[in-house]
C-alpha positions as CSV (number, residue, x, y, z in Angstrom):
1,X,-19.9,9.0,0.3
2,X,-19.5,5.6,-1.4
3,X,-16.5,3.4,-0.8
4,X,-15.9,1.2,-3.8
5,X,-13.7,-1.4,-2.0
6,X,-16.3,-1.8,0.7
7,X,-19.0,-2.3,-2.0
8,X,-16.9,-4.8,-3.8
9,X,-16.2,-6.8,-0.6
10,X,-19.9,-6.7,0.2
11,X,-21.0,-7.9,-3.2
12,X,-18.4,-10.8,-3.1
13,X,-19.5,-11.8,0.4
14,X,-23.2,-11.8,-0.5
15,X,-22.7,-13.7,-3.7
16,X,-20.5,-16.4,-2.1
17,X,-22.8,-16.9,0.9
18,X,-25.9,-16.9,-1.2
19,X,-24.7,-19.7,-3.4
20,X,-22.8,-21.6,-0.7
21,X,-19.6,-21.7,-2.7
22,X,-16.8,-24.0,-1.5
23,X,-13.2,-23.0,-1.9
24,X,-11.6,-24.7,-4.9
25,X,-9.2,-26.6,-2.7
26,X,-12.0,-28.5,-1.0
27,X,-13.4,-30.0,-4.3
28,X,-12.0,-32.9,-6.3
29,X,-9.6,-32.2,-9.1
30,X,-11.6,-31.4,-12.3
31,X,-9.1,-29.6,-14.6
32,X,-10.4,-27.6,-17.5
33,X,-13.9,-27.2,-16.0
34,X,-15.1,-23.8,-15.0
35,X,-16.3,-23.8,-11.4
36,X,-19.2,-21.9,-10.1
37,X,-16.7,-20.1,-7.9
38,X,-14.9,-18.7,-10.9
39,X,-18.2,-17.6,-12.5
40,X,-19.3,-15.9,-9.3
41,X,-16.0,-14.1,-8.9
42,X,-16.2,-12.7,-12.5
43,X,-19.8,-11.8,-12.0
44,X,-19.0,-10.0,-8.7
45,X,-16.2,-8.1,-10.4
46,X,-18.4,-7.1,-13.3
47,X,-21.1,-5.9,-11.0
48,X,-18.6,-3.9,-8.9
49,X,-17.1,-2.3,-12.0
50,X,-20.6,-1.3,-13.1
51,X,-21.5,0.1,-9.7
52,X,-18.3,2.1,-9.5
53,X,-18.8,3.4,-13.1
54,X,-22.4,4.4,-12.2
55,X,-21.2,6.3,-9.1
56,X,-18.5,8.1,-11.1
57,X,-20.9,8.9,-13.9
58,X,-23.5,10.3,-11.5
59,X,-20.9,12.6,-9.9
60,X,-19.7,13.8,-13.3
61,X,-23.3,14.5,-14.4
62,X,-24.1,16.3,-11.2
63,X,-21.0,18.5,-11.5
64,X,-21.6,19.2,-15.2
65,X,-25.2,20.2,-14.5
66,X,-24.4,22.9,-12.0
67,X,-24.5,26.4,-13.6
68,X,-21.3,28.3,-14.0
69,X,-21.2,31.7,-12.4
70,X,-19.7,34.3,-14.6
71,X,-17.0,36.4,-13.0
72,X,-17.8,40.0,-12.2
73,X,-15.4,42.9,-11.9
74,X,-14.8,44.2,-8.3
């Protein structure tokens, strides 16, 4: 099955490695500016929410599409 936390961790790891993001503590002080790290964290969070929602929606759709068996008397 799908593990949402594993998927979130994987997305964050891939995004931060792909863009070579430095931790905020290693950069000079630029208050008020939005860092690429913040943008990537929000993007990773949005993507992971979308992935989890798609997984849940597909499970709901699959369950809803199964036919209901009418009960029969013994």
